[in-house]
Backbone as CSV, one residue per row, in Angstrom:
resi,resn,N_x,N_y,N_z,CA_x,CA_y,CA_z,C_x,C_y,C_z
1,MET,-10.576,13.641,-7.983,-9.420,13.882,-8.054,-8.516,13.245,-8.856
2,LEU,-8.780,11.949,-8.875,-8.218,10.891,-9.677,-9.134,10.292,-10.190
3,LYS,-8.835,10.186,-11.685,-10.014,9.545,-12.535,-9.837,7.990,-12.579
4,GLN,-8.395,7.524,-12.652,-8.344,6.157,-12.825,-7.102,5.956,-12.143
5,LEU,-6.855,4.746,-11.250,-5.695,4.384,-10.736,-4.841,3.579,-11.554
6,ASP,-3.682,3.843,-11.611,-2.583,2.932,-12.569,-2.277,1.907,-11.808
7,LEU,-3.012,0.869,-11.800,-2.704,-0.444,-10.891,-1.162,-1.096,-11.323
8,SER,-0.705,-0.461,-12.355,0.674,-1.158,-13.332,1.812,-0.717,-12.055
9,LEU,1.623,0.454,-11.397,2.548,0.788,-10.682,2.687,0.160,-9.312
10,ARG,3.886,0.170,-8.760,4.184,-0.505,-7.384,3.635,0.765,-6.338
11,PRO,3.067,0.099,-5.356,2.570,0.936,-4.393,3.342,2.163,-4.014
12,ARG,4.694,1.939,-3.758,5.516,3.192,-3.268,5.428,4.172,-4.624
13,CYS,5.570,3.573,-5.769,5.823,4.593,-6.747,4.379,5.392,-7.242
14,PHE,3.449,4.701,-6.793,1.784,5.382,-7.003,1.685,6.530,-5.974
15,LEU,2.275,6.175,-4.623,2.085,7.154,-3.466,3.070,8.238,-3.686
16,SER,4.164,8.050,-4.286,5.142,9.160,-4.684,4.491,9.924,-5.676
17,THR,4.003,9.284,-6.795,3.356,10.162,-7.941,2.392,11.141,-7.219
18,LEU,1.417,10.488,-6.434,0.195,10.954,-5.966,0.752,12.404,-5.166
19,ILE,1.777,12.196,-4.214,2.222,13.178,-3.180,3.140,14.205,-3.718
20,LEU,3.989,13.865,-4.725,4.865,14.827,-5.402,4.201,15.515,-6.484
21,LYS,3.162,15.282,-6.659,2.363,16.375,-7.550,1.609,17.345,-6.929
22,ASP,1.845,17.334,-5.571,1.320,18.499,-4.672,-0.167,18.359,-4.718
23,TYR,-0.996,17.445,-4.693,-2.219,17.262,-4.420,-2.479,17.851,-2.892
24,LYS,-3.604,18.397,-2.516,-3.748,19.005,-1.189,-4.086,17.942,-0.275
25,ILE,-3.489,16.835,-0.102,-3.720,15.631,0.505,-3.065,16.127,1.936
26,LYS,-3.924,15.913,3.062,-3.364,16.140,4.310,-3.532,14.940,5.000
27,LYS,-4.567,14.148,4.965,-4.733,13.082,5.691,-4.463,11.870,4.916
28,ILE,-3.783,10.891,5.339,-3.424,9.703,4.345,-3.297,8.337,5.284
29,PHE,-3.957,7.159,4.586,-3.944,5.885,5.149,-3.169,5.280,4.200
30,LEU,-2.397,4.361,4.808,-1.637,3.422,3.891,-2.252,1.976,4.097
31,LEU,-2.535,1.472,2.947,-3.211,0.040,2.761,-2.283,-0.587,1.534
32,TYR,-1.871,-1.775,2.071,-1.063,-2.329,1.072,-0.926,-3.947,1.336
33,THR,-0.373,-4.467,0.163,-0.053,-5.916,0.589,1.323,-6.298,0.256
34,TYR,1.923,-7.399,0.699,3.278,-7.534,0.544,3.552,-9.054,0.191
35,GLY,4.488,-9.540,-0.499,4.885,-10.881,-0.760,5.604,-11.495,0.487
36,SER,6.224,-11.031,0.814,7.099,-11.372,2.424,7.101,-10.237,3.516
37,LYS,6.804,-10.713,4.611,6.671,-9.614,5.514,7.969,-9.285,6.111
38,ARG,8.450,-8.016,6.246,9.584,-7.601,6.504,9.448,-6.003,7.090
39,ASN,10.376,-5.828,8.346,10.228,-4.808,8.829,10.551,-3.438,8.100
40,GLY,9.802,-2.144,8.112,9.999,-0.953,7.308,9.445,-1.239,6.085
41,TYR,8.408,-1.977,5.772,7.973,-2.113,4.560,7.466,-0.443,3.733
42,ALA,6.771,0.052,4.720,6.162,1.460,4.133,6.989,2.662,4.707
43,ASP,8.330,2.367,4.946,9.147,3.405,5.595,9.362,4.301,4.459
44,ALA,9.496,4.080,3.181,9.701,4.891,2.179,8.427,5.817,1.809
45,ALA,7.244,5.380,1.975,6.006,5.996,1.613,5.843,7.185,2.971
46,LYS,6.136,6.645,3.959,6.104,7.666,5.391,6.973,8.765,5.188
47,GLU,8.053,8.506,4.703,9.225,9.661,4.482,8.611,10.674,3.459
48,ILE,7.884,10.278,2.364,7.552,11.054,1.393,6.371,11.883,2.139
49,ILE,5.499,11.259,2.740,4.247,11.860,3.425,4.559,12.957,4.192
50,SER,5.753,12.459,5.025,6.215,13.612,6.037,6.784,14.815,5.524
51,ALA,7.486,14.499,4.451,8.142,15.671,3.772,7.142,16.431,3.283
52,LYS,6.214,15.979,2.733,4.899,16.867,2.302,4.042,17.129,3.354
53,LYS,4.268,16.937,4.424,3.473,17.708,5.728,2.120,16.727,5.745
54,GLY,2.229,15.542,5.256,0.905,14.624,5.488,0.956,14.082,6.664
55,GLU,-0.380,13.789,7.360,-0.540,13.036,8.550,-1.041,11.780,8.234
56,ILE,-0.450,10.719,8.684,-0.855,9.264,8.556,-1.860,8.916,9.578
57,ILE,-2.785,8.606,9.177,-4.136,8.419,10.172,-4.180,7.067,10.345
58,GLY,-3.546,6.164,9.659,-3.594,4.683,9.787,-2.849,3.749,8.953
59,GLU,-2.572,2.658,9.266,-1.829,1.747,8.266,-2.297,0.325,8.630
60,TYR,-2.454,-0.552,7.169,-2.910,-1.555,7.390,-2.083,-2.434,6.309
61,GLY,-1.298,-3.590,6.473,-0.531,-4.245,5.406,-0.790,-5.855,5.630
62,CYS,-1.020,-6.687,4.731,-1.047,-8.088,4.935,-0.308,-8.614,3.723
63,LEU,-0.149,-10.011,3.749,0.376,-10.908,2.922,-0.567,-10.723,1.519
64,GLY,0.106,-10.602,0.375,-0.601,-10.557,-0.791,0.096,-11.471,-1.964
65,PHE,-0.217,-12.016,-2.693,0.493,-12.846,-3.674,1.237,-12.019,-4.775
66,ASP,2.506,-12.388,-4.909,3.529,-11.593,-5.456,4.108,-12.299,-6.572
67,THR,4.275,-11.805,-7.829,4.809,-12.254,-8.945,5.574,-11.272,-9.542
68,TYR,6.281,-10.258,-8.660,7.183,-9.210,-9.111,8.679,-9.965,-9.258
69,GLY,9.188,-9.381,-10.402,10.690,-9.929,-10.605,10.660,-11.495,-10.585
70,PRO,11.704,-11.759,-9.970,12.155,-13.234,-10.016,10.939,-14.165,-9.639
71,PHE,9.994,-13.558,-8.667,8.833,-14.470,-8.101,8.252,-15.050,-9.282
72,LYS,7.970,-14.106,-10.332,7.463,-14.818,-11.547,7.756,-16.093,-12.082
73,ILE,9.131,-16.187,-12.058,9.529,-17.641,-12.629,9.059,-18.694,-11.841
74,ILE,9.003,-18.660,-10.647,8.905,-19.665,-9.689,6.976,-19.707,-9.579
75,GLY,6.438,-18.786,-10.405,4.759,-18.816,-9.903,4.312,-17.890,-9.017
76,GLY,5.186,-17.395,-8.371,4.718,-16.160,-7.176,5.037,-16.719,-6.021
77,ILE,4.931,-15.925,-4.838,4.906,-16.294,-3.662,3.526,-15.702,-2.825
78,ALA,3.379,-16.169,-1.532,2.326,-15.912,-0.737,0.924,-15.962,-1.378
79,LYS,0.837,-17.188,-2.315,-0.368,-17.503,-2.948,-1.533,-17.828,-1.974
80,GLY,-2.669,-17.592,-2.345,-3.805,-17.539,-1.372,-3.821,-16.332,-0.517
81,HIS,-3.235,-15.282,-0.823,-3.475,-14.119,-0.138,-3.649,-13.082,-0.947
82,PRO,-4.275,-11.963,-0.397,-4.959,-11.812,0.817,-6.035,-12.816,1.003
83,SER,-6.045,-13.484,2.180,-6.967,-14.590,2.510,-8.325,-13.652,3.156
84,GLU,-9.234,-14.470,3.209,-10.760,-13.713,3.519,-10.536,-13.117,5.162
85,ASP,-9.836,-13.636,5.718,-9.561,-12.989,7.067,-8.833,-11.773,7.081
86,GLU,-7.713,-11.655,6.256,-7.058,-10.416,5.913,-7.901,-9.158,5.331
87,ILE,-8.707,-9.724,3.937,-9.625,-8.815,3.633,-10.632,-8.050,4.658
88,THR,-11.149,-9.021,5.365,-12.254,-8.390,6.678,-11.097,-7.543,7.449
89,GLY,-10.074,-7.875,7.767,-9.180,-7.021,8.409,-8.784,-5.657,7.680
90,ALA,-8.735,-5.630,6.487,-8.632,-4.344,5.715,-10.013,-3.835,5.738
91,VAL,-11.072,-4.286,5.597,-12.382,-3.551,5.635,-12.632,-2.917,7.160
92,THR,-12.260,-3.643,8.300,-12.311,-3.277,9.475,-11.540,-2.027,9.544
93,PHE,-10.314,-2.063,9.141,-9.392,-0.993,9.438,-10.063,0.442,8.664
94,TYR,-10.363,0.080,7.436,-10.849,1.162,6.841,-12.133,1.721,7.646
95,ASP,-12.936,1.014,7.831,-14.202,1.510,8.595,-13.892,2.216,9.912
96,SER,-12.701,1.752,10.487,-12.299,2.527,11.952,-11.840,4.009,11.498
97,ILE,-11.318,4.028,10.321,-10.772,5.578,9.954,-11.669,6.486,9.218
98,LYS,-12.630,5.985,8.840,-13.828,6.938,8.155,-14.305,8.057,9.055
């Protein structure tokens, strides 16, 4: 279906691109990192999925090294993330939804 992921896109943009092109995706999981934890991080993606009648079968998010925008000037935030424990958590999450 997808030959190559464009990793230059922000996660929300990539998901929007995927869903808005009307791929026949029915079951979707969210896997993402963030520079700082905040409520509702994936809400925009969930709205898109809901609008396209997709079913969210799981969600996993953790800290991730972030150099987006002004964070680049200071060398980024959340350095050292995702940690080994966070990566293990992502793998465990993925295994649980297969």
